[in-house]
C-alpha positions as CSV (number, residue, x, y, z in Angstrom):
1,M,-8.0,35.8,0.7
2,E,-10.5,33.6,2.5
3,N,-13.0,33.9,-0.4
4,Q,-10.5,32.8,-3.0
5,I,-9.2,29.5,-4.4
6,K,-6.3,28.4,-2.2
7,G,-4.5,26.0,-4.5
8,I,-5.0,22.3,-4.7
9,H,-7.2,20.6,-2.2
10,H,-6.8,17.0,-3.3
11,I,-6.3,14.8,-6.4
12,T,-8.1,11.6,-7.1
13,A,-6.8,8.8,-9.2
14,I,-7.6,5.2,-10.2
15,A,-5.7,2.1,-9.2
16,G,-6.0,-1.6,-9.8
17,N,-5.0,-3.8,-6.9
18,A,-5.6,-2.2,-3.5
19,K,-2.9,-4.1,-1.7
20,R,-0.3,-3.1,-4.2
21,N,-1.5,0.5,-4.0
22,V,-1.3,0.6,-0.2
23,N,2.2,-0.9,-0.1
24,F,3.5,1.6,-2.7
25,Y,2.1,4.7,-1.2
26,T,2.7,3.9,2.5
27,D,5.8,1.8,2.4
28,T,7.8,3.0,-0.7
29,L,6.7,6.7,-0.6
30,G,6.0,6.9,3.1
31,L,2.7,8.6,3.0
32,H,0.1,8.5,5.7
33,L,-3.0,6.4,5.0
34,V,-5.4,9.0,6.4
35,K,-8.8,7.5,5.6
36,K,-10.2,4.1,4.6
37,T,-13.8,4.5,3.4
38,V,-16.0,3.7,0.4
39,N,-17.1,5.6,-2.7
40,F,-20.1,7.6,-1.5
41,D,-21.9,6.9,-4.7
42,D,-20.9,3.2,-4.9
43,P,-20.2,1.3,-1.6
44,N,-18.8,-1.6,-3.7
45,T,-15.9,0.6,-4.5
46,Y,-13.6,1.6,-1.7
47,H,-11.7,4.9,-1.3
48,L,-8.2,5.3,0.1
49,Y,-6.8,8.7,1.1
50,Y,-3.1,9.4,1.6
51,G,-1.6,12.5,3.0
52,D,0.3,14.1,5.9
53,T,-0.3,13.6,9.6
54,V,-3.7,15.2,9.7
55,G,-4.7,15.0,6.1
56,A,-4.2,18.7,5.4
57,P,-5.6,20.2,2.1
58,G,-2.8,20.2,-0.4
59,T,-1.4,16.8,0.6
60,I,-4.2,14.4,-0.1
61,L,-4.0,11.9,-2.9
62,T,-7.0,9.6,-3.1
63,F,-7.6,6.4,-5.0
64,F,-10.5,4.3,-6.3
65,P,-9.0,0.8,-6.6
66,W,-10.8,-1.3,-9.2
67,E,-9.4,-4.8,-9.4
68,G,-8.7,-5.9,-13.0
69,I,-9.3,-2.4,-14.5
70,T,-7.5,-1.9,-17.9
71,A,-4.6,0.5,-18.0
72,G,-5.3,4.1,-18.9
73,R,-3.4,6.1,-21.5
74,R,-1.9,9.5,-21.0
75,G,-3.0,12.1,-23.5
76,A,-4.8,15.4,-24.1
77,R,-7.8,16.5,-22.1
78,Q,-6.2,14.9,-19.0
79,A,-4.3,15.7,-15.8
80,T,-1.2,13.7,-16.7
81,E,1.4,14.3,-13.9
82,I,1.2,14.8,-10.2
83,G,4.1,16.9,-8.6
84,Y,5.1,16.3,-5.0
85,S,7.3,18.6,-3.0
86,I,10.4,17.1,-1.4
87,P,13.1,18.7,0.8
88,Q,16.3,20.2,-0.5
89,G,19.1,17.6,-0.6
90,S,16.7,14.6,-0.7
91,L,16.9,13.7,-4.4
92,D,19.8,11.2,-3.9
93,F,17.8,9.5,-1.2
94,W,14.8,9.1,-3.5
95,L,16.8,8.0,-6.5
96,K,18.4,5.3,-4.4
97,R,15.1,4.3,-2.9
98,M,13.5,3.9,-6.3
99,E,16.4,1.7,-7.4
100,D,16.3,-0.4,-4.3
101,H,12.6,-1.0,-4.7
102,N,12.8,-1.6,-8.4
103,I,10.4,1.3,-9.2
104,I,10.3,2.6,-12.8
105,H,11.9,6.0,-12.8
106,N,13.8,8.5,-15.0
107,K,17.0,10.4,-14.5
108,V,16.8,13.6,-12.5
109,A,15.7,16.4,-14.8
110,N,14.9,20.1,-14.5
111,K,12.1,22.4,-15.4
112,F,11.5,26.0,-14.5
113,G,14.8,25.9,-12.5
114,E,13.6,23.0,-10.3
115,D,15.1,19.5,-10.2
116,Y,12.7,16.6,-10.2
117,L,12.6,12.8,-10.4
118,T,9.9,11.2,-12.4
119,V,8.4,8.0,-10.9
120,L,5.7,5.6,-12.1
121,D,3.5,4.0,-9.5
122,P,2.5,0.3,-9.9
123,D,-0.4,1.2,-12.2
124,G,1.6,3.7,-14.3
125,L,0.5,6.9,-12.6
126,K,3.1,9.5,-13.3
127,L,4.5,11.2,-10.3
128,E,7.2,13.9,-10.0
129,L,9.3,14.4,-6.9
130,T,10.3,18.0,-7.1
131,V,12.8,20.1,-5.1
132,A,10.8,23.4,-5.0
133,Q,12.6,26.7,-5.4
134,N,10.5,28.3,-2.7
135,A,10.8,27.1,0.9
136,D,8.2,24.4,1.9
137,N,7.8,24.5,5.7
138,R,5.0,21.9,5.9
139,L,5.7,19.2,8.4
140,P,5.5,15.8,6.7
141,W,4.4,12.4,7.9
142,E,7.5,10.3,8.9
143,T,8.0,6.5,8.9
144,N,10.8,4.3,10.3
145,E,12.7,4.6,7.0
146,I,11.7,8.0,5.7
147,K,12.4,10.9,8.1
148,A,11.6,14.5,7.8
149,E,14.7,15.5,6.0
150,N,13.6,13.3,3.0
151,A,9.9,12.9,3.5
152,I,7.3,14.1,1.0
153,K,5.7,17.4,2.1
154,G,2.6,17.4,-0.1
155,F,1.7,18.6,-3.5
156,H,3.8,20.9,-5.5
157,N,1.9,21.1,-8.8
158,I,-0.5,19.3,-11.2
159,T,0.1,19.1,-14.9
160,I,-2.7,19.2,-17.4
161,T,-2.2,18.2,-21.1
162,T,-4.4,20.0,-23.5
163,N,-4.8,20.6,-27.3
164,K,-5.4,24.3,-26.7
165,I,-4.5,26.1,-23.5
166,E,-6.8,29.1,-23.7
167,P,-10.1,27.6,-22.5
168,T,-8.5,26.0,-19.4
169,A,-6.2,28.9,-18.8
170,K,-9.3,31.2,-18.8
171,I,-10.8,29.2,-15.9
172,L,-7.6,29.3,-14.0
173,T,-7.1,33.1,-14.4
174,D,-10.5,34.6,-14.7
175,V,-12.3,32.3,-12.2
176,F,-9.8,30.8,-9.9
177,G,-7.5,33.8,-9.7
178,Y,-4.3,32.2,-11.0
179,K,-1.6,34.1,-12.9
180,L,0.8,33.0,-15.6
181,L,4.2,32.8,-13.9
182,E,6.4,31.7,-16.8
183,Q,6.5,29.7,-20.0
184,H,9.0,27.3,-21.5
185,V,8.2,26.1,-25.1
186,N,4.7,24.6,-24.8
187,R,4.5,24.4,-21.0
188,Y,2.8,27.3,-19.2
189,R,3.1,27.6,-15.4
190,F,0.2,29.2,-13.5
191,I,0.3,30.1,-9.8
192,T,-1.8,31.5,-7.1
193,D,-0.4,33.6,-4.3
194,T,-3.2,32.8,-1.8
195,V,-1.1,29.9,-0.4
196,D,2.6,29.1,-0.3
197,N,2.4,25.5,-1.5
198,A,0.3,23.2,-3.7
199,N,-0.4,26.3,-5.7
200,I,0.9,25.6,-9.2
201,V,-0.9,24.3,-12.3
202,D,1.1,23.5,-15.4
203,L,-0.7,23.5,-18.8
204,V,1.1,21.6,-21.6
205,E,-0.3,22.4,-25.0
206,V,0.1,19.7,-27.7
207,A,-2.2,20.6,-30.6
208,G,-2.2,17.2,-32.3
209,E,-2.2,15.0,-29.1
210,V,-4.9,12.3,-29.0
211,A,-7.3,12.4,-26.1
212,G,-6.1,10.2,-23.2
213,H,-8.1,7.4,-21.7
214,V,-8.9,7.6,-18.0
215,A,-8.6,4.2,-16.4
216,G,-6.0,2.4,-14.3
217,G,-3.0,4.7,-13.5
218,S,-4.9,7.9,-14.5
219,V,-6.0,11.0,-12.6
220,H,-9.8,11.0,-12.2
221,H,-10.2,14.6,-11.1
222,V,-8.4,17.6,-9.6
223,A,-9.9,19.3,-6.6
224,F,-9.2,23.0,-5.8
225,R,-9.5,24.4,-2.3
226,V,-11.8,27.0,-0.7
227,S,-12.2,27.9,3.0
228,D,-15.9,27.2,3.5
229,E,-19.3,26.5,2.1
230,K,-20.1,30.2,1.6
231,T,-17.1,30.6,-0.7
232,L,-17.9,27.3,-2.4
233,M,-21.4,28.5,-3.4
234,E,-20.0,31.8,-4.6
235,Y,-17.8,29.9,-7.1
236,R,-20.8,27.8,-8.1
237,D,-22.5,31.0,-9.2
238,K,-19.4,32.2,-11.1
239,I,-19.1,28.9,-13.0
240,E,-22.8,28.6,-13.8
241,A,-22.7,32.1,-15.1
242,L,-20.2,30.9,-17.7
243,G,-22.7,28.4,-19.0
244,L,-20.9,25.4,-17.7
245,N,-22.7,22.5,-16.0
246,I,-21.9,22.3,-12.3
247,T,-23.3,20.0,-9.7
248,D,-25.2,21.0,-6.6
249,K,-23.2,21.1,-3.3
250,I,-22.4,17.5,-2.2
251,D,-21.5,16.5,1.3
252,R,-18.4,14.2,1.2
253,N,-18.2,14.0,5.1
254,Y,-14.7,15.4,5.2
255,F,-15.4,18.4,2.8
256,Y,-18.2,19.8,0.7
257,S,-17.8,19.7,-3.0
258,L,-18.9,20.9,-6.4
259,Y,-17.9,19.2,-9.7
260,F,-17.7,20.6,-13.2
261,R,-15.8,19.7,-16.4
262,E,-13.6,22.6,-17.5
263,P,-13.7,23.5,-21.2
264,G,-10.5,21.6,-21.9
265,G,-12.1,18.3,-20.8
266,V,-10.7,17.7,-17.3
267,L,-13.0,17.1,-14.4
268,F,-12.5,19.8,-11.7
269,E,-13.8,19.8,-8.2
270,I,-14.0,22.6,-5.7
271,A,-13.7,21.4,-2.1
272,T,-13.9,23.1,1.3
273,D,-11.4,22.9,4.1
274,N,-14.1,22.1,6.6
275,P,-14.9,19.9,8.4
276,G,-11.7,17.8,8.0
277,F,-10.7,14.2,8.3
278,D,-11.0,14.1,12.1
279,V,-14.7,14.6,12.0
280,D,-15.4,10.8,12.4
281,E,-12.2,9.5,14.1
282,P,-9.6,11.1,16.4
283,A,-6.7,12.8,14.7
284,D,-4.2,10.3,16.2
285,E,-6.2,7.3,14.9
286,L,-6.7,8.4,11.3
287,G,-6.8,5.6,8.8
288,Q,-6.9,2.8,11.3
289,K,-10.6,1.8,10.8
290,L,-13.1,1.5,8.0
291,M,-15.2,4.6,8.1
292,L,-18.6,4.7,6.4
293,P,-20.9,7.5,5.4
294,A,-24.2,7.6,7.3
295,Q,-26.2,6.2,4.4
296,Y,-24.2,3.0,4.5
297,E,-23.9,2.4,8.3
298,G,-26.9,0.0,8.1
299,R,-24.8,-2.2,5.8
300,R,-21.7,-2.0,7.9
301,A,-21.5,-5.8,8.6
302,E,-21.9,-6.6,4.9
303,I,-19.4,-4.0,3.8
304,E,-16.8,-4.9,6.5
305,K,-16.9,-8.5,5.6
306,Y,-16.4,-7.6,1.9
307,Y,-13.5,-5.3,2.6
308,L,-11.9,-7.2,5.5
309,N,-9.1,-8.6,3.4
310,Y,-8.2,-5.3,1.8
311,F,-8.3,-3.0,4.7
312,N,-7.2,-5.1,7.7
313,Y,-4.9,-7.8,6.1
314,V,-2.4,-5.9,4.0
315,H,0.8,-6.6,5.7
316,A,3.6,-4.1,5.8
317,L,6.6,-5.6,4.0
318,K,9.2,-4.3,6.5
319,N,7.4,-4.9,9.8
320,I,9.9,-7.5,10.8
321,T,11.5,-8.2,14.2
322,T,15.0,-9.7,14.5
323,A,16.9,-11.3,17.2
324,G,19.9,-13.6,17.7
325,T,23.1,-13.1,15.8
326,P,23.0,-10.1,13.4
327,L,22.4,-11.2,9.8
328,A,25.8,-9.8,8.7
329,N,27.6,-12.2,11.2
330,A,25.3,-15.2,11.2
331,K,26.0,-18.5,9.6
332,G,22.3,-19.3,9.2
333,A,18.8,-17.9,9.8
334,L,15.5,-19.0,11.2
335,V,12.3,-17.5,9.9
336,L,9.6,-17.7,12.6
337,L,5.9,-17.1,11.9
338,H,3.4,-16.4,14.7
339,G,-0.1,-17.7,14.8
340,R,-3.4,-15.9,14.8
341,G,-3.5,-13.4,17.7
342,G,0.2,-13.8,18.3
343,T,3.1,-11.4,17.6
344,A,6.6,-11.6,16.2
345,Q,8.0,-10.8,19.6
346,N,6.3,-13.8,21.3
347,I,7.2,-16.3,18.6
348,I,10.8,-15.2,18.9
349,S,10.8,-16.5,22.4
350,L,10.4,-20.0,20.9
351,A,13.9,-19.7,19.4
352,G,15.4,-19.9,22.9
353,E,14.2,-23.5,23.1
354,F,16.1,-24.6,20.0
355,N,19.7,-25.7,19.6
356,L,20.9,-22.7,17.6
357,Q,24.4,-21.4,17.1
358,D,25.4,-18.2,15.2
359,M,21.8,-18.0,14.0
360,A,19.9,-14.9,13.0
361,I,16.2,-14.9,14.0
362,V,13.8,-13.1,11.6
363,A,10.1,-12.8,12.5
364,P,7.6,-10.9,10.3
365,Q,4.6,-9.3,12.0
366,A,1.1,-9.7,10.6
367,T,-1.2,-6.6,10.5
368,N,-3.7,-6.9,13.4
369,N,-1.9,-10.1,14.5
370,S,-3.5,-12.3,11.8
371,W,-2.1,-13.4,8.5
372,Y,-5.5,-14.0,6.9
373,P,-9.1,-13.6,8.0
374,Y,-10.7,-17.0,7.7
375,G,-9.7,-20.6,8.5
376,F,-6.9,-22.2,6.5
377,M,-9.2,-24.7,4.9
378,S,-11.5,-22.0,3.5
379,P,-11.5,-21.4,-0.2
380,V,-8.2,-19.6,-1.1
381,A,-10.2,-16.7,-2.7
382,D,-11.9,-16.0,0.7
383,N,-8.5,-15.3,2.2
384,Q,-7.2,-13.1,-0.6
385,P,-5.5,-10.8,-0.9
386,A,-4.3,-11.4,2.6
387,L,-2.7,-14.7,1.8
388,D,-0.7,-13.4,-1.1
389,S,0.4,-10.4,1.1
390,A,1.5,-12.8,3.9
391,L,3.5,-15.0,1.4
392,E,5.0,-11.8,-0.1
393,N,6.0,-10.8,3.4
394,I,7.9,-14.1,4.0
395,G,9.5,-13.7,0.6
396,Y,10.8,-10.3,1.6
397,A,12.3,-11.7,4.8
398,V,14.0,-14.5,2.8
399,D,15.4,-12.0,0.3
400,A,16.9,-9.9,3.2
401,I,18.6,-13.1,4.5
402,L,20.0,-14.0,1.1
403,A,21.2,-10.4,0.6
404,A,23.2,-10.8,3.8
405,G,25.1,-13.7,2.2
406,I,23.3,-16.6,3.9
407,A,22.6,-19.4,1.5
408,R,19.2,-21.0,1.1
409,Q,20.5,-24.3,2.5
410,N,21.2,-22.5,5.8
411,I,17.7,-21.0,6.2
412,F,15.2,-22.7,8.6
413,F,11.5,-22.0,8.9
414,A,9.2,-22.7,11.8
415,G,5.7,-21.6,12.7
416,F,2.8,-22.3,15.0
417,S,-0.9,-22.8,14.0
418,Q,-1.7,-20.1,11.4
419,G,2.1,-19.5,11.2
420,A,2.6,-23.2,10.7
421,C,0.2,-23.3,7.8
422,L,2.0,-20.3,6.2
423,T,5.3,-22.1,6.8
424,V,4.2,-25.2,4.9
425,E,2.5,-23.1,2.2
426,Y,5.6,-20.9,1.6
427,V,8.1,-23.7,1.4
428,A,5.8,-25.8,-0.9
429,R,5.4,-22.9,-3.3
430,N,9.2,-22.2,-3.3
431,A,10.6,-25.7,-2.9
432,Q,14.4,-25.8,-2.9
433,R,17.1,-27.2,-0.6
434,F,16.5,-25.4,2.7
435,A,18.1,-26.2,6.1
436,G,14.7,-27.4,7.4
437,A,11.1,-26.5,8.3
438,I,8.8,-27.1,11.2
439,A,5.1,-26.8,11.3
440,F,3.7,-27.0,14.8
441,T,0.1,-27.8,14.0
442,G,-0.5,-26.8,10.4
443,G,-1.0,-27.9,6.8
444,L,-1.2,-26.6,3.3
445,I,-3.8,-23.8,2.8
446,G,-7.1,-24.0,0.9
447,Q,-10.4,-25.9,0.7
448,Q,-9.0,-27.9,-2.3
449,L,-5.2,-28.1,-2.7
450,E,-4.1,-27.0,-6.1
451,M,-1.0,-28.9,-7.1
452,A,-0.1,-26.3,-9.7
453,N,0.8,-24.0,-6.8
454,Y,3.5,-26.2,-5.5
455,K,6.7,-26.2,-7.6
456,G,10.4,-27.1,-7.2
457,D,12.5,-29.8,-5.5
458,F,13.3,-29.9,-1.8
459,A,16.3,-32.1,-2.5
460,G,16.1,-33.8,0.8
461,T,15.1,-30.8,3.0
462,P,14.0,-32.2,6.4
463,I,10.5,-31.1,7.4
464,L,8.7,-31.9,10.7
465,L,4.9,-31.8,10.9
466,S,3.7,-32.2,14.5
467,T,0.1,-32.0,15.6
468,G,-2.4,-33.0,18.2
469,N,-5.3,-35.4,17.6
470,P,-8.0,-34.2,17.6
471,D,-7.0,-30.6,17.1
472,P,-9.8,-28.0,17.1
473,H,-8.4,-26.1,14.1
474,V,-6.2,-28.5,12.0
475,P,-7.6,-31.9,11.0
476,L,-5.1,-34.7,11.0
477,T,-6.2,-35.6,7.5
478,R,-4.9,-32.3,6.2
479,V,-1.6,-32.8,7.9
480,E,-1.2,-36.2,6.3
481,E,-2.3,-34.8,2.9
482,S,0.3,-32.1,3.2
483,A,3.0,-34.5,4.2
484,A,2.3,-36.6,1.1
485,I,2.6,-33.6,-1.2
486,L,5.9,-32.5,0.5
487,K,7.3,-36.0,0.2
488,S,6.4,-36.1,-3.5
489,M,8.5,-32.9,-3.9
490,G,11.6,-34.5,-2.5
491,A,11.4,-33.5,1.2
492,Q,12.3,-35.9,4.1
493,V,9.0,-35.5,6.0
494,T,8.4,-36.6,9.6
495,V,4.8,-36.6,10.9
496,K,4.3,-36.8,14.7
497,V,0.9,-37.0,16.2
498,F,0.3,-36.4,19.9
499,E,-3.0,-37.9,21.0
500,G,-5.1,-35.7,23.1
501,R,-2.6,-32.8,23.0
502,P,-4.3,-29.4,23.2
503,H,-3.7,-26.6,20.6
504,T,-0.3,-25.6,21.8
505,I,3.4,-26.6,21.6
506,I,4.7,-29.1,24.1
507,Q,8.2,-30.0,25.2
508,K,8.2,-33.3,23.3
509,E,7.7,-31.4,20.0
510,I,10.6,-29.1,20.8
511,D,12.8,-32.0,21.6
512,L,11.9,-33.6,18.3
513,A,12.6,-30.4,16.4
514,N,16.0,-30.2,18.0
515,Q,16.7,-33.9,17.1
516,L,15.4,-33.9,13.5
517,I,15.9,-30.3,12.3
518,F,18.5,-28.6,14.5
519,G,20.6,-31.6,15.5
């Protein structure tokens, strides 16, 4: 069977916002971000690969994220649904998870004797989480929240919608070696026995269906799997003999490929197992660095700068360290934000200096220990989408505190340096009556401060802004400008300047925080 098609190799789709895409597929679905690279034909478009631990064929879903792209439309001449395999007994877990994460989903349904849950990703891509009838013994990638008993195994099937099934079915059966397994109304299920999983193609025939539009939330192409380059070229000869246009062999670094458009209109790819995703980084470090094809290595500095925000500053929503009184038993909560190069763990040690009683400590952790790449007085656009991701992370922590029954007026905020800037920015964008806020050397973020970003009424919330003068990172003028804005929004603001103080936190500042905020 080595010279035959071995099911699905990978599926490539189109997304809009990269940060949102990464959060959904790694956090909500628990997939492994296997590779971060660029489109080999266009280095201004990056390419994200999600799969299992090693990026095995049959598990890889890839995306081209194009910010601002219009939404696609499902229809004929398209791959319209991606089926994932999930373990027996896991549907209740996934149903609750979709509800908890406010993900659009349908009720559990059944087709061909298999229960499945339909889910839409943030761009509208239709996914089906299916409990397969046949045993799926693939070992999945696990996360802190999604363990093996619930984790996605890899692909189960792909669905193609077509006006007439015969032309596409002929490619599947006569060229790829699939067989018709069963039919229900207008859905025809084809399967190959060369592999045990990721081996099903469903063709749905809708004679009058309008052709779909491939854009955001659409499948771009479906790749089928072969063992090696020799087999790949044998299939090229077969397809060319049918009179179909097919590309020459293309080196995609991680596999070799051919592309052709099947008669029903869907772009098909044939891809090799070799050489695999560990060809340019160790298997235990997959997805941690931006990898570039050889032709773009000379532009690495330029490309890394362009992609820095997207690849290195997307913060995991649930990477939060807690200490103190458990949230369920606490009377209040303190959100602590570390500075550039710091960690949640080391900023938590600061809480021991404060006069706290029955207080939960909540400290989000920034990816790569930095909340955004450039200085806080750089243009906001330069620090996006990292800044939005950081603010979203704080919002997630606050929501968790509120969900535990702690009122906003019992929530404190404190941060140092970059964390202090984030503290001020978050409370200014979400002004309400909080217990208090402390910015140890920080101010509002941006080259020019946009008042439209700052909304609400602090209703007397006490805020302490302390800083050294001069400070190498935070000008006193920005601290004073920030204080004026916070006061205009109803906060009781204290500004304390320590002449000659280095970029650190000194005991006098802690004493002042205890007096004004925690007293």
